[in-house]
C-alpha positions, -999 to 999 in steps of 0.1 A, spaced: 358 531 321 379 565 320 365 599 320 366 596 282 349 566 277 323 580 303 322 612 282 321 589 246 292 566 259 270 597 272 278 615 239 259 596 223 227 599 245 203 628 237 206 661 246 194 678 279 169 702 282 192 732 275 208 721 241 242 705 255 250 669 260 253 659 293 287 650 284 295 688 280 287 689 318 307 664 327 339 679 308 332 710 325 327 695 360 360 679 356 378 704 340 369 727 371 376 698 394 413 698 385 416 731 388 403 730 421 429 704 432 456 732 417 440 761 436 442 737 472 478 725 465 487 762 469 499 793 443 534 797 459 549 760 447 582 770 430 564 748 399 529 761 405 535 783 372 548 753 351 516 731 364 492 755 354 503 761 320 503 721 315 466 718 330 456 752 307 470 729 279 453 695 293 422 715 294 425 733 258 430 698 244 401 682 262 378 710 251 382 712 219 389 675 216 429 679 202 444 645 207 480 656 200 507 683 210 495 719 200 508 753 201 484 785 212 487 795 175 471 763 161 445 765 191 434 800 179 432 790 145 409 763 158 389 787 175 383 809 147 368 778 128 350 768 158 309 777 159 304 787 193 296 818 210 316 852 198 319 863 232 336 827 245 357 822 217 372 860 219 380 858 255 399 822 247 415 840 219 426 866 239 436 844 272 455 821 246 480 854 236 482 861 272 496 823 278 517 829 250 536 860 264 533 846 300 544 811 293 573 822 272 583 855 289 623 849 300 603 868 336 586 842 361 555 847 365 542 859 403 517 844 427 491 879 418 500 873 381 489 831 383 457 840 403 447 859 380 453 837 352 438 808 372 401 829 379 401 843 348 403 802 331 379 791 358 352 818 339 360 806 309 357 769 316 321 777 338 308 799 309 318 771 278 
């Protein structure tokens, strides 16, 4: 059974005491584990920036249940419609805007910039 099937099965169960489903917690932990693996592999690799963009896109797709390719503008529009905490919504929208600038910039992302993006998205996922 894959992660999506496990999450779907758990979603059918009742909510836990804090109002969130167990699947929500499992998804959050799964995303954080993926970022831990990325961090262990190091920020200095030649393709670390591209890997980060891919990881972020997969994470957003999982968090927002998007099944197809998407643009950051589409994610921002989807976030605007979602009923989530306003603070979290604003952080995600601002982060997506930063990702647009970074991913489509002619300059390569530095290790310092990558570390900053990395820590910011981890904080966002933890508060999701």
